[in-house]
C-alpha positions, 0 to 999 in steps of 0.5 A: 584721855588720849592713848599713849603711843611712843617708840621706846627711847634709849633712856627707858631701855631696860626699865620695867613696863609698869614703872615706865607707864607710871612715869609716862602717863602719870599713873599709880602703880596699882592703876598700871597693874590693872591696865596690864591685867586688862590687856591695855598695855601693848608692846609691838602690838602684843599685850604685855603679860608681865608688868615686870617685863623690861622695855627695849629700845625701838619697841612700840609701846601703846597704852590704852587709857580711859577717856576722862574728859569729864572725870568725877570731881575730887572727893573730900578725904579726911584721912589725908594728913598735912599741917595747916599753918594759917587759914582765913577767909581768903587763903590757906597756908599748908605745910605739905609732907614729902610723899603727898601729891598736891592734886588729883591726876589720871589714875590718881584720883584720891589721897592728894592734898586737894582731897584733904583740903576739901575735907577741912575746907568744903567751900573750896569745892566752889572753886572747881568751877571755871574762875575765868582767871588764867594761871601763869606759865609758872604754875605748870598746869592748865588754868581753871582745872576742876581737879585743882580748886584753889591751887595756884602753885605746887610742890613735887611729890617728894618735896616738903614745905609751904604752899598757899591755897586760894580760898576765893576767886579774888584771892586766886586772881591776886595770887596769880598776878603776884606769881606772874609778877614774880613777887611771891618769895619761895625759898627752899633748903637743899643738900647737894652733892659736892662742894659748892665753891661760890658762896652765892650764885644764879642759875639762869637757864631755860627748863623744858621737857627732856628730848631724850627722856619724856619723863624728865625735865632738862636745861634746853634751849627749847625750854622756858626761861628759868632763874634760881638764886642760891646761897651756901649755908654750910659746906661739909667734908664728912662722910663725903663732900656735901653742901647745904644751900638755900635756893630761891625761885625767881620762876617756877618751872617744873622740877626747876631747883632739882634740874638747875642744881644738877646742871651745875654739877651739884644734884640734890641728895636723895633725888633719884631722877636728876641726881647720882644714885648713891647714898650718903654713908650713914644715912637713909633717905628715901626722898630728895633733900628739898624743903620749901621753908619760907613763903612770902607774898602780899595778902589778897585782902589786907595788902600787907606783906605776910610770910611763914617759915617751916622747920626742916622735917625730922628725917632731913634734920637727922641727915644733917646731924650725921655730917661734919664740917 
């Protein structure tokens, strides 16, 4: 892995070193803590001694990262908890809980959905070898990565809900083609701030890496085309104006729904990255109110259109129970 070296932007002014490095390099806090202890995090060419130190605009941040060009393949971990809603010889459909990372990354080699999948479905390990099947841009990550056996799309750490995993090379090719052709239907339920006036709508705006904050995505002309359809389910007035919406992905850019809803002035409740950092009175939510509740596609083996639905997790249902029309 290439060392990280940046000039601290205004968006990171005052942010703790450990939090900034974790976000920038996609590392766990424990890994960052070890990097600091080893003297491998430097500000203006001086080792950082306290991981709580606040960054200042214009400082040069350097993080010496280990070379993981040939990392150890992900290991099976039976302790990872998730629900399997369907499994056959070609595909696996899982219901991912919020807080679970989909696949291993730098400094985050264990405890992911992939680790759990390998424990329940050891045959997935064979897909860690290059399949020769290119993943579409919508997948948002490198093709044929051994850290992602069977993974053809993903959900953010804080998002819960349905995800399909390919179990064979043939299934991988089929699902990738469907994602590229945008025939996989992915519908989400979200609760957003404010009153969404239009009953239905489409946000058609390119999404790419933010020019001012490298840890965020943004609507930018330099981004890739992105479309999100939405439909209002319920408008609430109490305790504050909120709207429950169903959002459907026509593309699948990183953080797309969260970025698009925030861009039209209705950030997702509980989203500390793209939303206003204000709680809903009477509720306690430590995750974005975003759930992938419906998934549909053509089965790679049978050719039939198949679909699954997932109920809102209890913590999201409890939030809705406190709201009034």
